[in-house]
N, C-alpha and C positions, 0 to 999 in steps of 0.2 A: 436421615433428616430427623432432627429432634422436634417432636410435636409440641413440646412446651414452648418453642419459639413462636408457634402460631397462635398460642392462646392470647385472648384479649388482655391488654395491660390494665384496664380498669379505669385509669384516670383519677382525678381528685375525688376524695370521699367526703371531706368536710365542706360546709357551706362557704367558709372562707376560701378554701382551695378552689371551689367551683366558681366563686366570684372572680378570683384572680385568673383562672383559666378562661372564663367568659370574655375577659378583656384581651386575650391573646390575639384574637382575630381582628380586633379594632385598634390595636396599639398603633399609634401614629396615623391611623386613618387610611393607610395605603393598602393593607391586605384585608380590609373589611369585607365581610360577606355581602353587605349591601352598602349602598352609597350613604344612606342616612344613619346617623348614630341615634341612640334612644332619645336624646334630648333635643334633636333637630326637627324642624318643621317641614313636612313634605310639601306643603303648599308654597313655602318660600323657595324651596328647591325647584318646584315646577315653574314658578314665576321666572326664576333665573334662567332655567332651561328654555322656556318660551321666548324670552327676550333675546337670548343669545342666538337661537335658531332664526328668529326674525331678523336680527341684525346681520348675521352672516349669510343668510339665504342659501344654504347648501343645496346642491343639485346632485342626485345620485348617491349611491351607497358609500363611496369613499369620502365624499365631502360631508355626508351625514355622520359618518364614523369620526372624522376629525373634529367636527363640531361638537359631538357628544363628549369627546375627550377634552375639548376646550371648556365645556360646562363643568366637567369633573374637576379640572384644574382650578377654575375660578371658585368653585365651591370649597375646595380644600384651602385655597388662599383666604377665603372669607372665614372658614373655620379657624384657621391659625390666628387671624386677627381677633376672633372672639375669645380664644383661650389664652392669648398672650397676657392679658391682665391677671388671669388666674394663676399662671405660672409665676409671674412677677410677684404677685401677692404671696404665693406659697413660699417663694424664696425669701422675701422680705420678712413676713410674719414668722417664718420658721427661724430666721436669725434672731428676731426679737424674742421669741419663746426660748431659744437656747440661752441668750444673754440673761433673761430673767430667771431661768432655771439655775444657771451658774451662780447668779447673785443669791438666790434662795439657799443654795447649797453652802454658801459662806456662813450662813447663820445656823448651820447644823453641826453639832459636835457629837462624836461617838464616844461612848464610855471607854472603849478600848483604843489602843493606838492605831493610826491609819494604815500601818503596814500589815495588819492582820489579814487573814484569808477572807475572801469575798463572802463566803457563807457565814462566817463569824460576824462580819460587818453587817450583813443583812439582819442577823438575829440579835445584834447588840442593841442596847438602849441608846436612844439619841436624846439630845437636849437641844432645844431651840434657844440660841443665845439672845436673839432679838425677835420676839414673836411678832411684833407689829411690822417690822421690815420684812420678815420672812413671809407673812401673810400678804403683804403688798406685792412682793415679787411673784408669789404664786398666783395672785390675782392677775398680774400682767401676763403670766404664762397662759392662763385660761383665756384671757381677752385676745391674745395674739393667735392662739389656736382657733378660736371662734371666728376671728376676722379672716383668717386664711380659709377656713371651711366655707365661709359665705361666698367665696369666689369659685369654688371647686365644682367641676362637672366630671362625669365619668371619664371623658376623653382627656381632660387636663390631669386627672388623677393617674391615668395610665401613662401619660406623657412624663409625669413627674416621678414615676415609680423608681427611676434610677437615682433620684434626689440631687444629683449634681449635674450642672450644665444643661438643664432642661431648656432654658431660653436659647442657649447657643445651638442646641440640637434643633429647636423649632426654627431658628433663623436659617440653619443649613437646609432644612426641608423646604422652607419658603423660597430660598434661592433656587433650589432644584426645580420646584414647581414653576417658578417664574421663567426659568430657562426653557422648560418643556412647553410652557404656554406660548412663549415667543416662537419656538420652533413649529408648534402646531399651527399657529396663526400664519406664519410665513409660508408653510407648506400649503395650507388651505388657500391663501392668497395666490400662490403660484398656480395651483390647479384651476382656480377660478379665472385668472387672467388668461391662461392657456385655452380654457373652454370658451371664453369670450372672443378670443382672437380667431378661433376656428369658425365662428358664426359668420 
């Protein structure tokens, strides 16, 4: 046996790597170590839990477990409803920023021909052909980026990490959570009816 295989791997070293790694456990909210994410309110979760337990009135460990699962599913559905605007904003303002960046690029000319090597292009002298239009386009880039950032939470940032199809992905997760919720409620209802019929 190679003892090097047993050595610790070390994990991320930089702050950026650690921040990305930190989000691995909370990506999509399903494998989170805890129910609440850093920007969520424990009191709001407790209120939801108390109301659901009061409404469903579980009796016994199995019904309590199913009710706890219902609480988690409802919390996740509410979480998705909270982050949907952030994802939509990131997609919309990201497109606005790309369009403005492309417009700004139209006003930049390189001294050397466009087919030169990338490193030469980066080091070449540029000339702004229309400074006012270029500045306006770059201002729109900054405004779009700031608008998108105003909607962002850690959870929506993790969800959007793939950058494409985040809303579709969110909607798939919502449908799965809704199906699970319907199944949990039906099972709980069945158990409660059977319990009531035995009395």
